N, C-alpha and C positions, 0 to 999 in steps of 0.2 A: 504494500500500500504506500502510495506517495501522492500527495496533492500539494496545493499551494501553502497549506498551513501545517502539514505534518508528514510523518513517514512511519512505517512500521512493517510488521510481518506476522504471518501465522506461525505458531510454534507447536512442536509436537510434545506437549506435556500437559498435565492437568492444570486446572485453574490455580489451586493453592500452591502447587509447585512453581508455577509461573510467577506468582506474586513473590515468593521467596527468592527465586532466581533473579528476577528483575531488581529486587531490593539489594541483593548481594552484589550484582554487577554495577549498580549505581554507586554503591559504597566504594568499589574499587576505583571509581572515577572521582571520588570526593563528594558525592551527593548523599544527603540524608533525606528521609521522608518527613516533611513537616506536617502534611495532612494526608488523610486517607478517607475518601468519600465512597461509601457503598451506595451507588446509584440505584441498584436493583432493590435493596432494602428500603431506601427512601421512597421509591415509587410505590412499593407495596404498602408501606405504612401510610403515605399521604393520599394515594389515589386508588389503592387496592388493585394495582396494575402489576401483573406478573411479567417478568422479562428475564432473559438470561443474565447470568452474573456479569456485573459491570462495575469496576472499581477505578477511581481516579486517584492516582498517587501524586501528591505535590512534592516534587523533588527539589532540593536546594543544595547548591555548592556555596557555602558561605563566602569564601574568598572571591569567587566570581560574582556573586550577588553584590558584594561590597563594591567591587569595581563598577558594576553596572549602575548602582544607585549613586555612586560618587560622580560618574560621568553624566548621568541624567536622572535626577531625583524622581521624576514621574514614571520611570521605567518599572516601578513596583506594580503598575497596572498589568504588566506582562509576567510577573513572577508569582509563584514559583514555576519551574518547568513541569508542565503536566504530562504525566504518563498514564495511558489508559490500558488496563488489562481487562479484557472482556471475552465472553463466549459469544460466538455468532450463532445464527439460527441452526446451524448444523452441529453445534457443540464444540467446534474447533476454537482454540484459544488464540486471540489476536492481541498483540502488544503494539501500541501506537504512541508516538512521541510528538508533542507539539514542537514544531521546528523553530528553534530560537534564532535561526538565520534570518527569519522574516523581520526580526527587530530592526535590522539595517534598512529595511524598506519602509519602516514606520517612523524613522527619525532621520534628521539630517546630520546627526552626530556620528562622525566616522569611527570614534572609539566604540560606540555601541554596536555599530555594524561589524567591526572586527571581533568584538567580544561574542556577538551572536554566532559568528562562524566558528569560533573556538569552542563554544558550548555545544554547537551542533556536532562537531567532530567527536566530542566526548560521548554524546548520546548515540551517535552512530556506532561507536565502539561497543557500547552497552548492547545495542540491538544486534550487532554482529556476533556477540558472545552468547546470545540466547539460542 
């Protein structure tokens, strides 16, 4: 999967194992998980809507976040780096990453654009390790 705002792939493991593997690979690149949103549980609770498992992980690399916020304080609107782990309609597990490279397209600040590319490389390494 690749589009204007993200990239990802299907992986051959169960949902819980995928969450653990993604978290471990993110840690190798200096990211921790700030937030974890269980979208499927929220939809069930709020709307009584059943859907496949769908989790949004808010990943943060503190030194990179500091650089981004220092370069452009409003960049926090695009933080943390969202990673989606979800089951599709067939039960396959998809892992998808918000593309931080797009930050360069949303600002005229060249420091932010370069940083977005650096973060994208780290997240692509995470994806490739899955």
